[in-house]
C-alpha positions, 0 to 999 in steps of 0.5 A: 260775205267772205266769211259765208264763202269760207264757211261753205268751202270748208263745209265742201271739203268736209263733206269730201273728206267725210265720203273718202273722196279726192278728185284730182285736178292735175292735167292728164290725170284720168284716175279717180283717187280714193282716201282712206275708207277705214271707218266708213260704213261698209255699204258706201265702201263697196259702192265706192270700190265698184264705181272705181272698178267700173271706172278703170275697166272703162278706161282699159277698154277705150284704150283698146278700141280699133278704129272702124275702117270705112270700105270706100270701095263699095258698090251701090246696091244693084251693081256687081262688085267686080271689076274688069282686070284686063282687056277681052280675048277677042278670039274666044269672044268671037267664037262665043258670039258665033255660038249665040247664032244657034241658041234655041231661045223662042220664049225670051228672044235673048240669045246667049253663046259661050266658048270654053277653052281647055286644053288648048281646044275651044268648045262651044255652047249656047242656051237652050230654053224649054217650055218648062222654064226651069228645064232651060240651060244657059250657054256657059253651062252648055259649053263646059259640059261639052268640054267635060263630055269630051275628056277634059277636067279642067278649063282654062278660060271662058267668054260669053256673049249676049248678042240680043242685049241692048246697046246701052245695057249695063254691064251687070245685065251681061254677067253670068248667072250664079248657077253658071259661076258655081259650075265654073267654079267646079271645073276652073281655078280661082284665077279662071279668066271669064270674059264677058262681051261688052263688060270686060275680063274678070277672074272667077274669084271676083264673080263668086268669092268663096265658092262652095266646095266639097272634098273629092273621093 
């Protein structure tokens, strides 16, 4: 039995020597070492060289992998990603609520008011609907356009109030629409204060990251 095991071991070692391979077992060893392949058939030499190259490339790539950082602050689908940054400006919000009382909303019954501060002056606006729904305009844009028509070119703060929203409505149901956010970006800085009644105060770049812009002539 002992002679049979010795014979088997000798055959295995002879096979490794025949194919020119040496598999080290030292702790921490990662490389596949090769003995001299002189005298071996060319296809075998080429095959072993390819294996060695792939092995070394894999080790190099694995050593340079950067761990993935998980976003633990991600919001569930359907929730706005912005978080309030400060308490609302009650004076500007009060003027937005008053402006909502003048809204023309016979179709939606959803009155919205906005107040814009520009150069120390407050301009108010309300939503104005139309039987051709696409011609309706939001309160935020009415207030901004009033400021621009009066000569202002930059706005310093904006407040919006939806006076018909239910008391249990989620903050996302009170937020400005995308079109209004883009108009705010046209006339406001990225840190423009946007106060939403019942939701809090936000920076414009929270509500509209990377807004569309064009160079001005």
